[in-house]
C-alpha positions, -999 to +999 in steps of 0.1 A: -648-840-173-668-848-142-696-827-127-674-818-098-646-806-121-670-785-141-683-769-109-648-761-097-639-746-130-670-725-131-663-712-096-628-703-107-640-685-137-666-665-117-639-656-091-616-645-118-643-624-134-652-608-101-616-597-095-614-585-131-644-563-124-627-549-093-596-542-113-615-525-141-636-503-117-605-495-097-586-484-129-616-463-138-615-446-104-578-439-106-581-425-141-608-402-129-586-391-099-558-382-123-581-365-149-599-344-122-566-331-108-571-347-074-537-363-075-521-329-081-540-314-052-528-343-030-493-330-036-502-294-031-526-295-001-501-308+025-475-282+016-502-255+016-514-265+050-479-267+064-470-232+052-503-216+063-501-229+098-464-230+104-454-195+093-480-175+113-478-196+145-441-206+147-429-173+162-456-174+189-452-211+198-414-211+198-416-187+228-425-217+249-394-235+263-386-268+247-411-266+218-401-272+183-432-262+164-423-280+132-421-312+153-453-304+171-473-296+140-465-329+121-495-350+133-522-324+124-507-318+090-509-356+084-544-358+097-555-328+076-542-347+045-561-378+056-592-355+059-586-343+023-585-379+010-618-387+029-635-356+015-625-366-020-639-401-013-673-386-002-675-363-033-667-391-057-694-413-042-719-384-042-712-374-079-714-410-090-748-413-072-760-381-088-750-394-123-768-427-117-737-448-119-744-467-086-779-476-099-764-489-132-738-510-113-766-527-093-783-540-124-751-555-138-741-591-131-716-583-103-716-588-065-728-557-046-695-554-028-674-549-060-681-512-065-674-505-028-641-524-029-631-506-061-638-472-045-618-482-015-588-491-037-590-457-054-593-439-021-564-459-006-542-449-035-551-412-031-546-415+007-511-431+003-501-402-020-515-376+004-496-392+034-463-393+016-467-357+005-477-347+041-446-362+056-424-346+030-440-312+037-434-318+075-398-325+068-395-292+050-409-272+080-385-289+104-400-322+115-374-349+120-384-386+129-376-390+166-376-428+164-360-433+130-375-454+103-396-475+126-413-443+139-420-432+103-435-466+094-457-465+125-469-430+117-477-440+082-495-472+093-516-455+120-525-426+097-533-450+069-557-470+092-574-438+103-576-427+067-592-459+055-618-458+082-626-421+074-628-430+037-654-457+045-674-432+065-670-406+038-681-431+012-712-439+032-720-401+036-715-396-001-739-424-010-766-413+014-763-375+010-789-358-012-764-337-032-727-331-036-732-297-018-747-315+013-718-340+011-693-312+011-708-295+042-712-328+061-675-336+056-658-301+058-676-286+088-669-313+114-633-317+102-627-280+104-642-275+138-626-306+154-592-298+138-591-262+152-604-274+186-576-300+190-542-304+204-528-305+168-520-267+166-515-257+203-512-276+236-543-282+255-531-259+282-535-229+259-573-234+256-597-219+281-602-242+310-639-247+303-632-263+269-601-283+278-619-316+286-635-315+251-603-306+234-584-333+252-608-362+246-622-355+211-611-379+183-587-356+164-567-349+196-566-386+205-553-394+170-528-366+172-515-380+206-511-415+191-492-402+160-469-382+183-463-412+204-455-434+174-431-407+161-413-406+195-413-443+202-436-438+232-466-459+224-485-475+253-519-491+257-530-462+278-522-438+250-536-460+222-568-472+239-590-441+233-580-441+196-589-478+193-624-470+206-628-441+183-617-463+153-642-489+163-668-462+164-658-450+129-661-485+116-695-489+131-707-456+116-693-466+082-710-500+082-743-483+093-741-458+065-733-484+039-762-506+052-786-476+050-776-471+013-781-507+005-816-508+021-825-475+004-816-488-030-833-522-025-866-506-013 
């Protein structure tokens, strides 16, 4: 066997070993998700959110002509489920950091990106379950896909992209936060405040005039508008453009947080 053939074979073995590491760590993460009950909560949380918001507000909102509140509520239920998956990602990263697992991974013979990709696989699986359960819960409260199967696929794809970006941001927060408690506050408070001050629960016209510009332009409202547009088959560049910029911003924040963690651990 020539030197070139030996080199090619060595690279193939290294590549196979790396993806084997990704598979092993991903399986570890998924097992932990099941064991900790997060998968069960991914089923329960969307239904709980749908019931808690739909029942108290439906009678009030149905007084407005032409409003089907189950249809109106779908995007925010989906985004709240996405937020749950992101919070779970942050807490997993934080607890692993507290237990010293990230430090042990760094001294093992594996590329530095392997643990991050494995966490992303785990988070994506939990996100997919959360989204499916959210859409089922929305069907139960009266949502019906306005644009058929294509609309559902677009809703799922857009929500999934937002969820992956939020999971990356959450992963970075969990790695850099000093404790799981600090991680929980950093994830839950912004999500709660932005969710309540959004067009997900009530139209922007129902807010006081002085806060309407913030409500209209903040990221949750922009994501809600895009998901509604996808469901109704009414997407346009003018509707999608603000959300694209917010997604780019989330990606930049995620990369910054992950770079901060890498610098901190190498210092």
